[in-house]
N, C-alpha and C positions, 0 to 999 in steps of 0.2 A: 625564481620567486626568493625571496628573501625575507622572514619572519623575525622580526625582532620582539624579543622577553628580555625586559632590562637593557643588561649593557651586552646581551648574547645577540649573536645574530646566528639564525638557522637558516642554510640553503636548502631548498625543497625544488626537487626537480624527478620526473619520472623513476628514477633508480633511488632515489633519496629514500629514508625512512618513515619520514614524514609520509610521503606521498602513497607510498605502500600500506599505512595505517591506515590515511582516511579513507585510503580504498579497501582492505578490509571491510574498516566500520562501514561503510556504505553498502558493501557485497551483502554483508553477516545482516544489517539489517534491511536491506528489500527481502532476504531469504524470509528471515523471521515476520517481518509486518505484511509482505504481497504474498507470501506462499500461507502464510496463517491463515489468510482472508481467505484464497481457496481453498485452504481445507475444511473452513469452519462452511461454508457453501456445499461443500461435499458430503458432510458430516450432520444438519441440516437437510439436506437432502434424503438421506439414507431414514436418517432419523422419520423424519414423515411419517414415510413409506412403515415402520413400524408403531404408527399409534401417535393419538395427540401427546400424551403423557410422556413417551419420548424424545415428542418433538419439542415439549417444552421444558425438560430436563437439558436438551444438547441449547437448546436456545439461551438458557438462563448459562449453563456453562461457556459456552463461546462468548456472550457480553461481557462475563466478567473477565476472561481473557481478552478480549479485544478492547477493552478500556482500560487495561490495564499494559498490554504487552504490544500485542500486536500493531495498534495505532501509533502508538508512540515509536516502534520501530520505526514506521515508515513514515512518519513524520521526520525524523534523525536520517531515515535513506535519502531525502530529499536535501537535507541539509549536509550531508557529508558531501553529496554529489557539487552542489556550488564549492565546499572548501577545498574538495577534487580539484576543480576547475583551479580557483583562487591558488594553488600551493604548486601548479605546475607550470610551467612558460607553454607547453607545447599547448593546450586548451585554451581557448578565449569562447566568451557569452556572445560573439560573432561567427562560430562555426555552426554551419546550416543541425549537425547533427547535436550539438550541444543545446541550440535552442528548441531543437524540435524534440529533444527527452523533454526538455522543463516546461513546453508547451502541454505535451503526455501528463507530467506529472500533473501539473494546473487541474487539466482536465478530470482527471483521477481522484482529485481534491474536490472538484465539483460533482462529480458523480457520488463518490460518497456521503459529504458534507449535503448537498442540493436532495437526493434521490433517495440512495440505499438506505441512510440512516434513520431519515426521516419515517421511509415505509415499514423497517424493521421495527421502530417503535411501536408502529401501528399495527404492526401483525403481532408484536409481544402482547398488547392491550388485547388483540382480538385471539389469539390464544389462550389468553388468562382468565376471558370471561367465561371459557367452556364451550357447551355445545352450543348455545345460542348465538354464538358468534362464527360459528364454523363455515359459512358460506361467505364469511368477508376473510375471515383465515387466507382459505383458498384464495380466493380473490387476490390478497395481499401477497401471497406468499409467492406466486406467479408474478405477480411484477417485481417482486424482491428478489426472485432467480432472476429475471430479465437486467435486469440492474446489476447484480453479482454479476453476469456474464460479460456488458461491455466493462465495466471496473478491471476484471482479467483480462478481455481484449486489449484494453489501454495499456495497462502493466506488459502484455506481452508485445506488444506494439513498442515500449517505450524498451526494454531490453534487447530486442532486435537492432533499434536503432543506437544502442551505445555498443553493442558487439559489434557491428558493421560498419558503425562511422560512415553511412556516406559521406559522398563530397568530399571527404580527407583525401 
């Protein structure tokens, strides 16, 4: 594929610097975005065992990092994935593995924004309310962990599809 920039045409294929650059951006963003999210889940679970103050502190720190780094990296991973398909003639959106990977990405987005984020916001409110909402916090923590596990499983499935490229 040729990309036009002004009067210059830049050829891009699997061995080109353009494709390799986009692939590196895609991989780095996936590691930071999805790995950071998985790490946050583990940290929150460990902090919960240390008590409500530790859990609240870790939640605030993770929320800060998530809003500024991991979420943006996860979104950029998807964008870089689209660009990687566009710049290399070997890949098309009609290939099953590409379609499946993007379906899984959109499933992840749905879980993240439709279930995990709202549950996490309610959990934050319950944790900040103190002991009078501890039953709510415990219930919401279980729900948040469930959605987080589902999110992580979808990401693992997407990685497996992108690595093995079934049907290719």
